[in-house]
C-alpha positions in Angstrom: 22.1 -11.0 -17.7 18.5 -11.4 -16.6 17.2 -15.0 -16.2 13.6 -16.1 -15.9 13.5 -15.8 -12.1 15.0 -12.3 -12.3 12.1 -11.3 -14.5 9.7 -12.8 -12.1 11.2 -11.0 -9.2 11.1 -7.8 -11.2 7.4 -8.3 -11.8 6.8 -9.0 -8.1 8.6 -5.8 -7.2 6.5 -3.8 -9.6 3.2 -5.3 -8.4 4.1 -4.8 -4.7 5.2 -1.2 -5.4 1.8 -0.5 -7.0 0.1 -2.0 -3.9 2.2 0.2 -1.7 1.3 3.3 -3.7 -2.4 2.5 -3.5 -2.3 1.8 0.3 0.3 4.3 1.4 0.5 2.8 4.8 3.8 0.9 4.6 1.9 -2.4 4.0 4.1 -3.9 1.3 7.2 -1.8 1.4 9.0 -4.6 3.3 8.2 -7.0 0.5 9.4 -4.5 -2.2 12.8 -4.2 -0.4 13.1 -7.9 0.0 12.2 -8.4 -3.6 14.9 -6.0 -4.7 17.5 -7.9 -2.7 16.2 -11.2 -4.0 16.4 -9.9 -7.6 20.0 -9.1 -7.1 20.6 -12.5 -5.6 18.8 -14.1 -8.5 21.4 -12.7 -10.9 24.1 -14.8 -9.2 22.1 -17.8 -7.8 19.7 -19.8 -9.9 18.2 -21.8 -7.1 14.6 -20.9 -6.7 14.4 -22.4 -3.2 17.4 -20.2 -2.0 15.8 -17.1 -3.6 12.4 -17.7 -1.9 14.2 -18.4 1.5 16.2 -15.1 1.1 13.0 -13.2 0.2 11.2 -14.6 3.3 14.1 -14.1 5.7 14.8 -10.5 4.5 11.1 -9.7 4.8 11.0 -11.0 8.4 14.1 -9.2 9.4 12.8 -5.9 7.9 9.5 -6.3 9.7 11.2 -7.2 13.0 13.6 -4.3 12.8 11.7 -1.5 11.2 8.1 -1.8 12.6 9.1 -0.8 16.2 11.2 2.1 14.9 8.4 3.4 12.6 5.9 3.2 15.4 8.0 5.5 17.5 8.8 7.9 14.7 5.4 8.1 13.1 2.6 9.6 15.0 -0.3 7.1 15.1 -2.4 8.8 17.8 -6.0 7.8 17.7 -8.0 11.0 17.1 -11.2 11.2 19.0 -14.3 11.7 16.9 -17.1 14.1 17.7 -19.1 11.2 19.1 -16.3 10.2 21.5 -15.9 13.7 22.8 -19.4 13.5 24.2 -18.5 10.7 26.7 -18.3 12.1 30.2 -20.0 15.3 29.3 -23.0 16.8 31.1 -26.3 16.8 29.1 -29.8 18.1 29.7 -32.8 15.9 29.1 -35.0 17.6 26.5 -37.6 14.8 26.2 -38.3 12.2 28.9 -36.1 9.2 28.7 -38.0 5.9 28.9 -36.2 2.8 27.7 -39.4 0.7 27.7 -41.2 2.7 25.1 -38.0 3.9 23.3 -38.2 7.6 23.9 -35.7 10.2 25.1 -33.5 13.0 24.0 -30.7 15.0 25.5 -28.9 18.2 24.5 -25.1 17.9 24.6 -23.1 21.0 23.6 -26.1 22.4 21.7 -26.8 19.2 19.7 -29.9 17.0 20.3 -29.3 13.3 20.6 -31.5 10.3 21.1 -30.8 8.9 24.6 -31.4 5.9 26.8 -30.7 5.6 30.5 -27.9 3.3 31.6 -30.0 1.6 34.3 -33.4 1.6 32.6 -34.8 4.2 34.9 -37.2 6.9 33.6 -35.5 10.3 33.5 -37.8 13.3 33.3 -37.3 16.3 31.0 -35.1 19.0 32.5 -32.9 16.5 34.4 -29.1 16.8 34.2 -27.3 13.6 33.1 -23.8 12.4 32.3 -23.1 10.6 29.0 -21.7 7.2 29.9 -21.2 5.7 26.4 -22.5 5.6 22.8 -24.4 2.7 21.3 -25.0 3.3 17.6 -26.6 6.7 17.4 -27.9 6.8 20.9 -26.2 8.2 24.0 -26.4 6.1 27.1 -26.8 8.4 30.0 -26.7 8.3 33.8 -28.9 10.6 36.0 -26.8 12.9 38.2 -29.7 14.9 39.7 -30.8 12.5 42.3 
């Protein structure tokens, strides 16, 4: 009943199933399904070339048909991190910002951050600024007071 290629396809299915279990992101499920179909074909057709072609074609068809459907069904919204939520927020300078000497801090929503000015200007303590972007662990801010 099982020939050598059937056993090889069975091994491929098992390995790819384990990969899918570890990743849990529909990475190799397409290959597992194609492997199952090819295993069935291998019971009736001994040509390795035909089996490999069937495996490749079935995989491509599954990818082409299912990926767009899964993207619509599954929710892959990018969740903003705490850092990203600070962009566009108003902040208060708590220590003078001077890019040349590498100093400056701002308070955003009760949290103190290291800050640099977007244009290199010195921004005095007590000034209101807007967070433009984040570079590493520093907020890049723009003076809105004047």
